[in-house]
BADOBA-351061 format. One record per residue: y, x, z of N, C-alpha, C, O in turn. Coordinates in steps of 0.02 Angstrom, whole numbers, plus 50000, padded with zeros to 5 digits. Example, Ala and Ser with C-alpha at 12.3 -4.5 7.8 and 13.67 -1.06 7.14 Angstrom:
BEGIN
497165066050390497755061550390498355066050390498345071250423;498885064250354499475068450357500025064550394500575067050402;
END
This chain:
BEGIN
502385073649154501895072049209501215074349195500805075849239;501105074549123500395076149104500115082549136500435087849138;499505081849161499175087749193499445089449261499225094249291;499935085549286500245087449350499785084449409499555078749406;499675088449459499285086949515499735083849572500215087149593;499615078349595499995075149653499555074249713499005071549709;499805076749768499365076349829499575071349878500175070549891;499085067749907499245062449955498745063350013498565068950031;498515057350043498035057450096497365055950068497275051150031;496865060350087496185058750066495895053150105495685053950162;495885047350073495735041150113494965039250104494655037250152;494695039950045494015038350037493715043049982493985043949928;493135045950002492825051549961492605049049895492545042949885;492485053449848492265052249785492775053849734493375054449748;492515054749672492945056149620492915051049560492395047849550;493445050349521493395045549465493925047849416494415051049434;493815046049352494285047349296494305041149255493775038649236;494875038549240494905032249199495595030249183496065033249209;495675024949141496355022149126496695019549190496375017749239;497335019649184497745017449243497885009849238498065007349184;497815006149294498004999249297498604998649350498484999449410;499174997549330499774997049380499764990149411499834985149376;499694990049473499694983449509500394982449540500614986349582;500724977049518501374975049545501374967949566501484963449525;501264966949628501214959549653501884956149654502404959349659;501854949649648502494945349647502824945849713502494945249765;503494946849714503884946849775504074939849792504234935749749;504054938649858504274932149884505034932449904505234936749942;505394928149880506114928049894506354921049907506674917949865;506184918549969506344911149984507104910649990507444915550008;507374904649974508054903049984508214902650057507814900050097;508794905250074508944905350148509474899750162510024901250187;509324894150147509744888350165509434884650226508834884750236;509854881450266509654878050322509334871350308509544867850262;508824869350348508554863050337508924857850377509334859450420;508794851750364509144846350399508774845050464508164846050468;509134842750518508804841250582508294835950575507794836150611;508384831050531507934825650527507264827750488506774824050484;507284833850460506724836250421506274841150466505754843550443;506474842450526506164847450564505404846050574504994850550564;505234840050593504534837850600504154838750539503584841050541;504434837050481504034837750417503944845250402503424847450379;504454849050415504374856650398503864859750442503484863950419;503854857750504503334860850550502654858750528502184862750532;502574852450501501924850350476501754854450414501174856450406;502254855850370502084859650311501854866450328501394869150298;502184869550379501954875950405501224875950426500814880150406;501084871150469500374870950495499844869050441499274871350444;500034864850391499574863650340499414869450299498834870450280;499954873750283499874880050245499404884750288498944887850261;499514885250355499084889250396498384887450390497964891850386;498214881050389497534878550384497224880550320496654882850317;497624879650264497354881050196497204888850187496704890850157;497664892750215497534899950210496964902150254496564906350234;496914899250314496334900850358495674899450323495194903350324;495664893250290495074890850259494884895750202494304897550195;495384897850160495254902150106495024909250124494604912250091;495344911850180495114918550203494394917850228493974922050214;494274912850262493564911950288493044911650230492504914550234;493244907850176492794907950120492714914650087492164916250065;493224918850083493184925450057492734929550100492314933350075;492834928750170492434932750218491684931050212491254935450216;491554924550202490844922650196490564925450131489994927650129;490934925350081490714928150015490554936050025490044938550002;491014939450059490894946550072490264947950112489894952650099;490154943750160489554944350199488924943150159488414946450171;488944938850113488384937350067488274943650021487714945150001;488794947150004488754952849962488574959150001488494964649973;488504958050068488354963750110488944968250128488834973750153;489564966050115490124970150133490374968150201490884964850207;490004970250253490094967450319490744970650350491054967350392;490944976450331491574979250363492194975250335492644973350371;492174974350268492754970350243492804963450271493334960650284;492184960850280492124953750312492414953950382492784949350403;492254959250418492514960150488493284960150490493604957150533;493574963850441494274964150439494574956950422495084954950450;494274953750379494574946650363494434941850421494804937050430;493934942950457493804938550518494354939250565494544934350596;494644945450574495174946450617495814943250585496264941250621;495844942950519496394939550484496444932150496496984929150501;495804929350501495804922050516496074920750583496424915750591;495944924950632496234924150695497014925150696497404921650728;497184930050658497914931550650498314925850618498884924550637;498014922550568498334917150536498504911550586499024908350582;498054910650630498144905450681498394907850751498324904550803;498684913650748498934916850810499424912150842499914910250811;499304910050904499754905250940500474908150953500974904650951;500484914350966501164917450980501564917150916502154915350918;501264919050858501634918750796501874911750780502454910450763;501384907250786501524899950768502094897750814502574894850790;502054899150875502564896950924503284899350904503774895650909;503304905550882503944908350868504244905350798504844904250789;503784904150752503954900750689504224893550706504764891550684;503824889950746504104883150764504804883350796505244879450781;504864888150841505514889150877506074890050824506604886850830;505974894150775506474895550730506644889650685507214888750666;506114885550669506204879750630506614874650670507104871950646;506404873450733506714867950776507424869750800507864865550802;507534876850820508114878050855508624881350805509234880650815;508374884850753508824888350708508844884650642509224886550597;508474879550633508474875250572508324879750508508624878950456;507844884350516507644888450463507014885050426506584881750456;507014886350359506384883550325505784887050351505844892750374;505184883950347504604887050374504434893950342504174898350377;504574895150275504404901750247504874906650273504674912350286;505534904850281505994910150309505804911650381505764917450399;505674906350423505524907150491504834911350498504774915450543;504384910150455503774913850455503894921650443503714926150482;504194922550387504284929650361504694933650416504544939450432;505204930350441505614934250496505184935250558505174940650587;504834930350578504404931250643503884936850628503804941550667;503544936150571503014940850552503294948250553502954952950576;503934949050526504194955650522504344958350593504234964250607;504574954050637504664956250708504024958350737503994963550769;503494954650728502814956350756502574963150724502294967550758;502694963650658502464969950624502794975750648502494981150650;503444975250667503804980950690503564983250761503584989150779;503354978350798503034980250861502454984950852502384989950887;502044983150802501444987350789501664994250761501364999350778;502184994250720502355000550689502645005050739502605011150730;502945002650794503245006650842502765009650892502965013250938;502105008250882501635010850931501395018050914501415020550858;501165021050971500975028350963500305029050924500215033550884;499855024150937499165024750910499215023250834499475018150813;498965028050795498985027150720498595021150698498825017350655;497995020150728497625014250708497975007750720497945003250678;498335006950778498685001150790499325000250750499534994750732;499625006050737500225006050689500005002850621500374998950591;499425004450601499205002050534499124994650536499114991550483;499064991550594498954984350594499554980350576499494974350565;500134983450572500714979950543500584976950477500834971550461;500194980450436500034978150369499674971550373499754967250329;499264970450424498884964650431499344958250438499274953050405;499844959350486500324954050498500714952250437500834946350424;500924957350397501294956050337500864952650287501094948150252;500244954550283499764951850235499674944350244499774940450198;499494942450306499364935250315499984931250311499944925650286;500534933350332501154929750331501354928650258501604923250240;501244933750217501414933050146500984927550112501214923750070;500344927550134499894922450105500124915350127500114910650087;500304914750189500534908150215501164905550183501234899750164;501654910550176502284909150142502194907150072502514902550048;501734910850037501574909349967501324901949964501524898049920;500894900150010500634893450009501154888050021501144882849989;501604889250067502184884850082502594884050019502794878550003;502734889649984503164889449927502844887349862503174886749810;502194886249866501844884249808501804890149754501744888749695;501824895849773501824901849727501054902949713500644902849759;500884904149647500214904849631499914911249667500264916349670;499344911149691499014916649722498464919749679498064923849700;498494917449613497964920349573498034927749565498594930249560;497504931249564497524938449567497754941549502497534939449448;498194946449506498384950149448497814954549422497814956649365;497334955749467496754959849445496364956749387496014960349351;496424950249377496114946849318496374949749255496054948849203;496954953449256497224956049193496904962849175497054965549122;496474965649218496114971649202495644971149147495164967149151;495724974649096495254973849039494614977549046494114975649015;494594982549086493944986349094494014990849155494524990749188;493494994749169493504998949230494135003749226494255007249176;494545003549284495205006849285495295009849355494935008449403;495815013949355496075016549424496655012249440497125012149400;496655008649496497145004349519497675008449556497535011549608;498275008449530498885011749559499345006949588499555002449551;499535007149649499975001749679500415004949731500265010349756;500965001449748501365003549804500935003449866500895008449902;500604997749879500114996949934499654991449916499804987649870;499114990749949498664985249943498564982250009498424985950056;498614975550017498494972150082497714971250086497354971550036;497504970050147496724968750151496514963050107495974963450077;496894957550101496674952250063496654954249987496204952049951;497144958249965497124960649895496494965549885496144965449834;496404969749937495844974449928495174970849929494694972949895;495124965249970494494961349972494364957749908493794956249892;494884956349870494754952549808494764957049746494794954749689;494734963649759494724968249700494054966649661493534965549692;494064966549594493464966149557493074973149559493174977649518;492654973549610492384980349626492064983649563492074989749554;491774979149518491414982349460491934985649412491734989549368;492584984049420493074986449374493544991849404493954994849370;493454992849471493914997649503493575004749513493125005449554;493805009649477493555016049481493795019749539493435023749569;494445018549557494735021849612495405018149632495665014149594;495665019749691496305016549713496765022349729496585027349759;497395021249708497945026149721498515022149750498715017449716;498795023349807499365019849832499905024449854499775030249870;500525022049854501125025949876501135025849950501355030749979;500915020349985500945020050060500245020850086499775021550047;500155020750154499515020550183499345027550216499625032850202;498825026550263498645032650299497845032250304497545027550278;497565037050335496845036750341496545030650375495985028450362;497005027950424496765022150460497065015550433496975010350465;497415015450378497625009150349497065005350319496565008250298;497144999050316496564995150294496324996250223495734995850207;496834997850181496594999550113496155005650114495685006050075;496285010550159495865016550168495175014550192494665016450164;495195010450248494555008350285494125004450234493525005650226;494444999750199494054995350152493814999150094493264997850071;494205004050067493995007850009493375012350028492915013349988;493375014750088492835018750111492195014450116491665016350090;492265008650149491665004250152491405001650089490815000050084;491825001050040491674998849973491375004449928491085003449875;491505010449955491265016149918491705017749857491465020449807;492365015949862492825016949805493255023149824493565023249878;493265028249780493725034149795494445031849805494665027349770;494805034749851495505032549865495955038149887495765042049931;496525038649858497045042949883497645038849903497905035249860;497875038949959498455034649984499075039450007499035045550013;499605035950017500185039850046500495044949995500735050250016;500495043449931500785048249882501545047649885501885052249863;501825042149911502555041249907502715037249845502365037549794;503275033449850503435028849795503695032549731503555030149676;504025037949736504225041649682503645044749640503665044749578;503165047249672502595050249638502185045049603501935046149548;502115039149636501715033549605502105031049542501795029349491;502765030749546503115028549488503035033349431502945031149374;503045039649444502955044949389502235044249363502105044649303;501795043349409501045043149389500935037249341500505037549298;501325032149350501245025749311501325026749235501105022549196;501615031949216501735032949146501115036349111501105036849049;500595038649152500005041549126499575036649093499605030649107;499155039249046498675034749013498025034849055497725029649069;497845040849074497195042049110497365046049170497765050749166;497065044349227497135048049288496455050149316495965046549309;496435055849347495845058349383495995058549458496515061049479;495535055949498495635054949568495095058549608494495057549597;495325062749656494845065949702494995063549773495445066049806;494595058449795494715055249859494525059349916494725057849972;494145064349905493895068949958494465074049974494625075150033;494735076949923495255082049935495965078749933496455082049953;496025072449910496675069449915497175070549863497775070749877;496965071149803497475072649750497305068949686496725066849678;497775067949640497735064049582498015068049527498535071249536;497705068049468497935071849410498135066949354497735062649337;498715067249328498935062849273498745066049206498915071749191;498405062049166498185064649098497845071049101498105075749072;497265071949136496965078549143496745081849077496515078649030;496815088349076496565091849012495795092749016495475091349067;495515095148957494775095748956494455099849012493925098249038;494815105349030494545109549084494525105449150494045106049188;495015101449164495055097849225494505091849221494185090349272;494415088949164493915083849154493205086849173492815083849209;493065092849147492415096049163492325096749238491795095249266;492845099049269492815099849340492655093749374492225093749417;493005088149356492825081749388492115079149374491815076049417;491845080449313491185078449302490705082049349490235078949373;490795088249362490385092049407490455089349477489975088549514;491085087949495491195084849560490805078449574490525077349628;490815074149521490475067649525489735068649532489425064749568;489425073549500488755074449504488555076549577488055074349604;488975081049608488835083049675488945077349726488555076349773;489485073549713489615067849757489075062549759488895060049812;488825060949700488285056049695487665058349734487355054349769;487505064549727486915067149765487035066749840486585065249879;487665068249858487805068149934487775061049961487525059850016;488025056349922487985049149945487315047149960487205043650010;486875049149922486115046849931485885050449991485505047750031;486105056750001485775060550059486075057950126485765058750179;486635055150124486965052850188486615046550216486615045650277;486325042350175486055036250195485505037550245485405033450289;485145043050239484565044550282484825046450355484435046750403;485485047650362485715050250426486035044550470486235045650527;486065038850442486405033250482486095032350547486455032050596;485425031850552485115029750613484665035150644484165033550676;484825041250635484465046550669484925049250727485535048450726;484625052350774484995055450827485195062150805484805065850776;485835063750818486085070050790485855076150835485955076150896;485575080850805485375086850840485465092750795485375092150735;485665098750824485735104550786485025107650771484535105150798;484975112450731484305115450713483985118150774483375118150779;484385120550822484085123250880483865117650933483595119050986;484015111250914483805105650957484355103351002484245098851042;484955106250997485485104051044485725096851022485875095550964;485735092551072485935085651059486715085051053487075087151098;486945082251001487665080550995487765072950981487645070450926;487985069751031488075062151019488635060750972489175063650977;488505056050924489015054150875489175046850888488745042550880;489775045450909489975038850931490515035950886490735039050837;490715029950904491245026350864491895025350903491885024550964;492455025550867493085023450896493175016150875493095014350817;493335011750926493435004650911494135002250932494435004750979;494384997250895495004994450914494994987350940495494984650962;494404984550935494324977350961493544976250970493144979950941;493344971351008492604969651015492304967550953491704968350945;492694964950905492384962650838492154968250798491804966950749;492314974650814492094980250773491434983150795491154987550762;491184980650851490634984050886489984983450842489624988350835;489854977550813489214976750774489244981150714488734984250697;489804981650680489874985550621489724992950639489364996450603;489994995150696489895002150713489155003750725488915009250710;488794998850753488074999850758487735000650693487255004450685;487994996750643487654997350575487775004150544487385006550502;488305007250565488465014150538488085019250573488065025050552;487755017150628487355022450665487685024850729487485029950756;488165021550754488505024150814488015024050871487655019150882;488015029650909487625030550969487935028451030487615028751083;488555026151028488915024251086489645023151062489785023751003;490095021451107490795020751092491195026651128491235026751190;491465031251093491825036551122492515034851139492815038351180;492805029551109493495027751121493555020351105493535018351047;493635016251157493795009051146494525008351173494675009051233;494975006651120495665005751134495774998751163495514993851135;496144998151216496284991451250496924988351233497074982751254;497304992151194498024989851179498004982951144498464978951152;497474981651104497474975651065497554969551111497854964451092;497274970251174497304964551217497984963051244498094957651273;498464967851236499104966651267499654965351213500244964851230;499454964751151499984964351099500084957151076499644952851085;500624955851047500794949451012500704943851065500384938851048;500934944151124500854938151170501464937851215501854942651219;501534932451247502094931351293501964932451365502414932551407;501294933451380501094935251449500524940251447500154941051398;500484943651503499964949251504499244945851512499174940451541;498744949251484498064946251486497834946151557497924950851596;497524940451575497244939751639496564943551645496264945451595;496334944751707495744948551719495134945451682494724949251656;495044938951678494474936051649494444937551575493914938951548;495054937451540495044938651468494864946051455494504947651408;495104950151497494924957351490494184958751500493844962451464;493964955451554493244956151566492814954151511492344957751494;492954948251481492594946051422492554951451366492014952851339;493144954251350493194959051297492764965151314492384967251271;492824967851373492464973751388491714972851397491324977351381;491504966551424490854965251431490514963851364489914965051356;490884961251317490624959951248490404966651218489854966951191;490784971751221490664978151187490044981151230489554983351201;490094981151295489524983751335488884980451318488384983851308;488884973751313488254970451294488024971951224487424972451211;488494972651180488334974151110487974981051105487484981951069;488214985451142487934992151141487344992951189487044998351194;487184987951223486574987351265486284993751298485734996051281;486694996451345486455002251381486715008751353486705013851387;486945008551292487255014851266487965015951294488315011151310;488165021751298488855023051331489455019851295489505020151234;489875016751332490515014251305491065016751347491105015151406;491535020751316492105023551353492705019651335492905019151277;492995016751391493575012451382494195016151403494255018351461;494675016951356495325020051374495765014651406495835009251378;496055016151462496495011351490497145010851452497295015151410;497535005851466498115004551422498555010251406498765013751452;498705011451345499135017251327499685014551283499675015451222;500155011351312500765009751280501335011351328501235012451388;501945011551300502495013751344503125011951318503215006051301;503585016151311504265014251288504305012551216504815009951194;503775014051176503795012051108503725004551092503875002351036;503525001051139503444993751129503534990051193503454992951247;503704983551189503834979351245503194976151272502774973851233;503124975951336502594972351368502914966151406503414966751441;502574960351396502874954651435502814955951506502294958251530;503384954451544503354954851616503444961451644503434962251705;503554966751600503644973451622504354975751601504544975251543;504724978251650505394980251636505374987851609505274992651646;505464988251542505384995151514506054997551490506414994151454;506225003551511506875006351489506805008851417506265010751394;507355008851383507405011751316507325019551325507605022451371;506965022551282506865029951288507055033551224506915030951170;507355039351227507445043051171506865045851135506855046351073;506335047951176505715050551152505135046651184504815048951230;505005040551157504495036751192503805039551192503415038051238;503615043651143502955046551142502865051951197502315053851217;503485054251220503425059051274503675055551339503865058951387;503665049251342503985045251395503495041751443502965044351462;503725035751462503415031851512502815028151476502885022451452;502255031351474501685028051436501045030151473501065034351518;500465027251450499815029251469499755028451546500005023651576;499425033551577499305033551647499935033351689499935031051747;500465035851660501155036251698501365029051710501555027251766;501345024951657501555018151671501075014151714501265010251757;500425015451700499915011751740499985013451815499905008851855;500125019551836500195020851904500785018051934500795016151992;501325017851892501975014451916501925006851921502325003551955;501415004051886501344996851883500664995051913500254991951879;500514996751975499844995752003499514988751993498914988151977;499924983752002499654976651997499384975551926498864972451916;499744978251876499524978151806498884981951795498414979551763;498884988151823498314992551817497674990151849497114990751825;497824987051910497194984351949496844979051913496234978551918;497204974951876496884969351838496404972251791495834969851784;496624977651755496194980551704495604984351737495044984151711;495714987551793495174990551829494644985951858494044987251855;494904980551885494394975451911494014972151855493424970651865;494314970951798493974968951741493434973751718492884971751700;493594979851717493134985051698492564985951746491994986951725;492694985451811492164985851861491664980451855491064981551862;491924974351841491494968651830491074969451767490474968151766;491434971651714491064971951646490514977851650490034978151612;490634982251698490134987551703489454985451724488984989451720;489384979351745488734976351762488324975051699487724974051702;488684974951641488394972851580488154978751532487884977851477;488284984451556488104990551519488324997051546488504997451604;488305002351506488515008951527489255010151513489435013551466;489685007251555490385007251543490675013151578490485014551635;491155016951545491515022251574492255021151567492455017651520;492675023851609493375022951602493705029551593493515034451624;494235029751547494585036051535495345034851534495605029851508;495695039951568496415039051572496755042851524496575048651511;497265040051493497635043551436498255047051465498495045051518;498515052051431499165055351446499145058751514499665059251546;498575060951537498525064751603498815071551596498705075051547;499195073651646499465080451646499245084551707499305090651708;498995081051759498785084651821498315080551862498205074651849;498025083751915497525080851956497775075452000497395071052020;498425075652017498705070252060498665063152029498535058252062;498795063051963498725056651928498035053751932497935047751941;497525058451924496825056351929496675053551997496365048252005;496905057452049496755055052118497075048552134496765044352167;497665047452113498005040952122497625035552087497535030152114;497395036952026496985031651988496325030352025496115024652032;496015035452049495405034252086495495030352149495055026452167;496035031252182496165027252243496245019952223496045015552260;496525018652167496595011152147495925008552127495795002552137;495485012752099494815010252082494445008552148494105003452154;494515013152199494175011752262494445005152294494075001252324;495125004352287495434998252313495174992152281495064987052314;495064992552215494804986652177494034985652194493794979952193;493674991052208492994990052226492964986452295492544982052305;493384988252339493404984752406493544977352393493184973052418;494044975852354494254969252345493704964752317493594959152340;493354967452265492804963652235492214962552282491874957352282;492104967852323491584966952374491744961452421491324957152436;492404961452445492604956052491492604949252461492534944252497;492694948852395492724942452358491964940352343491834934652324;491474945052352490784943552333490654943352263490194940052240;491094947152223490974947552149490564953452129490674958852156;490094952852085489714958552062490134963552027490604961851992;489974970152037490314975652006489824981151991489324981952027;489964984951938489544990651923489874997051941490404996951972;489585002651923489845009351933490225011651870490015010751813;490795014651884491175017151829491245024451829491595026951873;490955028151782491065035051776491835036251757492085032451715;492175040951781492885042051766492975048551726492725053951744;493365047751669493535053651633494255053651618494615049051635;494475058951586495185059651565495225061851490494775065051464;495775059951459495865062551393496215069351400496655069951443;496065074251361496385080451357496795079851295496525081051241;497445077951299497825076951245498555080151253498975080151208;498635082651316499265086451326499055093651344498535094851375;499485098551322499335105651338499265106151415498855110151439;499625102451453499585103151527498875101551548498595105051589;498575096051520497895094451541497375100151522496925101751560;497475102951465497035108051445497125114351492496635117451511;497715115851507497895121751551497625120451625497485125051663;497585114351640497365112051711496655109851709496415106851757;496255111351650495575108551643495125110351700494715106151718;495175116051730494715117951782494815113351844494325110851871;495465112151866495615107951919495385100451904495095096851946;495525098651845495375091451822494585090251821494335085051840;494245095551797493515095151790493185093651858492655090651862;493525095751910493225094551978493315087152000492985084952047;493745083751967493945076851982493595071651945493555065951968;493315073451885493025067951838492365069751813492115075251825;492065064951777491385065851750491375068451677490865071051655;491915067751642491955070251573492675070751549493135067851578;492725074551494493355075151460493225072351390492675072851363;493765069251361493765067351289494425070251261494975068551283;494345074651212494935078051187495255073751131494955072451079;495845071651145496205067751091496595072551047497185073851060;496295075050996496565080450956497195077950922497635082050910;497295071350904497885069450867498515071150907498985074250881;498525069150973499085071151013499115078051035499665080851042;498525081151047498515087951070498805092451019499145097351036;498685091050958498975095250903499695094750898500025099850892;499985088550899500675087650894501085090150953501645092550947;500775089451011501155092051071501125099651076501605102851098;500555102551057500465109651059500905113151007501205118251022;500945110450948501295113550896502005110750884502345112550836;502205106250929502865102750923502945100350856503475101750827;502485096950826502475094250760502305087050760501735085250772;502775083050745502675075750744502145074150691502245075950633;501625070950707501085070050655501275064950600500945064450548;501825061150614502065056650561502575059450515502765056450465;502785065550533503325068450490503015072350428502675077450434;503185069550371502915072050307503085079550300502675083550278;503675081250319503925088350309503545093350350503555099350336;503205090750405502895095550450502095095450440501735098450479;501845091850387501135090950383500775097650374500175098150389;501125102850349500765109450343500685112350414500215116150427;501155110550459501105113350526500565109650571500295112550617;500435103350555500035099150590499305100750576499015097650532;498995105550611498315108150603497915108150663498085111250713;497345104450660496905104750719496535111550723496235113150774;496565115350670496175121650673496675127350685496535133250672;497275125450711497765130950727497485134850790497215131750835;497545141450794497245145450848497455142950918497065143150966;498095140650923498305138250988497915131951011497735131451069;497805127250965497425121350978496725123050996496465120651046;496415127350958495725129150971495665132751037495175132051074;496175136451051496135140051114496115134851178495765135651228;496545129851167496575124851223495915120851227495685119151282;495635119451173494985116151169494445120551200494035118051239;494435126551185494005131251215494075132051290493585132251326;494685132351312494815132551388494505126151420494175126451472;494615120451387494365114151415493635113851419493345111351468;493295116351365492575116251366492285121051416491785119651448;492625126751421492365131851469492405129251542491945130051581;492975126051558493085123451624492585117951636492315117451691;492455113651585492015108151597491285110551610490935108051654;491065115851566490435118851580490345121751652489825120951685;490885125151672490815128251739490745122851797490435123951849;491065117051782491035112051835490465106451817490415101351851;490085107651767489505103451753489645096451724489285091651735;490225096251686490355089651654490355090851581490365096651559;490335085251541490295085751468490945084351436491395081551467;491015086451372491655086251335491525082651267491065084551230;491915077651251491905074251189492555075451150493025078251177;492575073351084493185073551048493285066551015492825064150982;493855063551022493955057050995494505056950944494645051550917;494835062250929495335062650880495065063550808494465063950799;495495063950758495315064150690494835070650675494415070650631;494955075950716494565081850707493825080750713493435084350684;493625075750752492935074550763492525072850704491925074050703;492845070050654492535068250592492645073450533492425072450476;492975078550550493135083750497492535088150485492355092050529;492225087650429491605092250418491745099550428491305103250450;492335101650412492485108850417492645110750486492635116650502;492805105750529492925107450601492395106450650492405109350704;491875101750631491355100350675490955106450697490755106750755;490815111350653490465117150677490825121050731490535123650779;491505121250722491875124850772491885121450837491805124550889;491975114650835491965110650898491285111150933491255111750995;490765111050895490095111550929490025118550958489785119151015;490205123450924490175130350947490595131151014490385134651061;491175127851016491585128651075491315125151137491525126551193;490835120451127490535117151183490565109451181490295106251227;490865106351134490905099451127490215096551120489815099351083;490035090951154489365088151148489395080951127488875077651118;490025078351118490085071451088490625070851041491175073351055;490515067650985491035067150931491115059650915490635056250899;491755057250920491845049950909492345048850856492865052150853;492185044050812492605043650750492575036450722492245032250752;492935035050666492865028750631492155028250606491865033050579;491865021950615491125021150599490895024150531490375027550529;491295023050475491015025350410490925032950410490555035450368;491245036850455491145044150456490535046350492490375052250492;490215042050522489635044050567489055047250528488805052450549;488825044450474488225047750439488425054950420488025059550428;489035055950396489145062650375489165067450436488895073050435;489505065050487489485069550546488805071450571488685077150592;488375066550569487655067750593487365072950544486995077450566;487505072550483487235077350432487475084450447487085089150450;488115084950458488425091050470488075094050536487885099850536;488025090350584487685092750649487005095250637486785100250664;486665091250592485965092950583485905099850542485365102750543;486385102150512486365108350475486595114450511486575119950485;486835113250574487085118650613486525122850645486675127650680;
END
């Protein structure tokens, strides 16, 4: 293995060289014996007592992170506190204890796994990664119930080291002794997994998704070199490799300092052309953090979080509060809300969904919304009302032609008339579409006459154009946003938009790729939306064009 280079996902920039610390957390293996009926009440109480203790402990960790200025990690743990107390999860655990006579730890771990699989089956990569959150908090609660020590194995680290693990949960990542962790390497994970997000915000280099076999082989090394920007790890590097890493570290350190000055500037090219750099958000709780990274608006606000892990669909008032919260937080800056984009890959309460062989190409996005107008209208009404609180825009996903947009517009008009008749205040909603299917790009000229903006979802556009599943490891060399066919479709969309006088943004991964930003800007894109930590670099890249 010595000197061998192993490639994974570039999760957090930076380079590091140091001794390896192999992290192997204790596995929970509860006994699967039935409880007695007369003990049901006591076991339910044990479950809730454990929930309270874990919620309190996470809250304390969150407060400590805030005091240390680690606001993004604190935000993730804030969401975990809510997840620990999730009423839907608690209800299912109680049901298993009472009706199936399962111990609270078994009931919890089973229920949590069912919830986690719902997330894993989703199309959106960000939401898929939330499965780790569910498993993380349930593991903590189950440990509490079983009386298993939660003391961190990281205390065994003797000095600054590279942490190598199968995976790290958010709670494990949050309790890393930052002063001792040179880099993180994991077998699992993606760019949007929490270990990646938290490593970026903590400024720790990280490579994830190496695979279990590679990580086990790597574990025999004494020293490892990690390049989080290029996404590779070297076991026991030779002197030549070490010199290369020293030079990389010097350059990386200089760049980190230079990026700080770009957080809160407005991005402009050297010729003065304005490029808006915005944030992709998954929940209202992320809005404040996005502003701290310098977001000039929200280019993609996913609404799926409102519809998940529940037994009934969210009412208009709940949706209104979520949308209005983000609009108020961004106080007049643009906030683009993507309407519900789920389909055959997960179940929605109250919606009769058929099983589909290819759910990502199936009944999802605008297709499902138009077929379920009463569901869709609740979201539109909430958006129209929340538009009084800021510059809210609505964007339809999975569009393939103008007729879908026209039908959606008719429903918006219907909702406007209803709100007027009810005497409820409403704002104006600019309407846009995602260009994420080749059909939408090919019909861009017709679509541009119907809407106020395009947002190119490169993640799906790439996989649909190249017929390459973005989650298939064997096809990752094919999955390229810079493929000539993809760039041609983006160019067609930008040209059509310009001719019809509307603007174009990009909200897929390509928007934060420093190597692709110049091409996107040259093609005519005027807005780039990304995960908040990527914002300063994108602004710097734009300023150098």
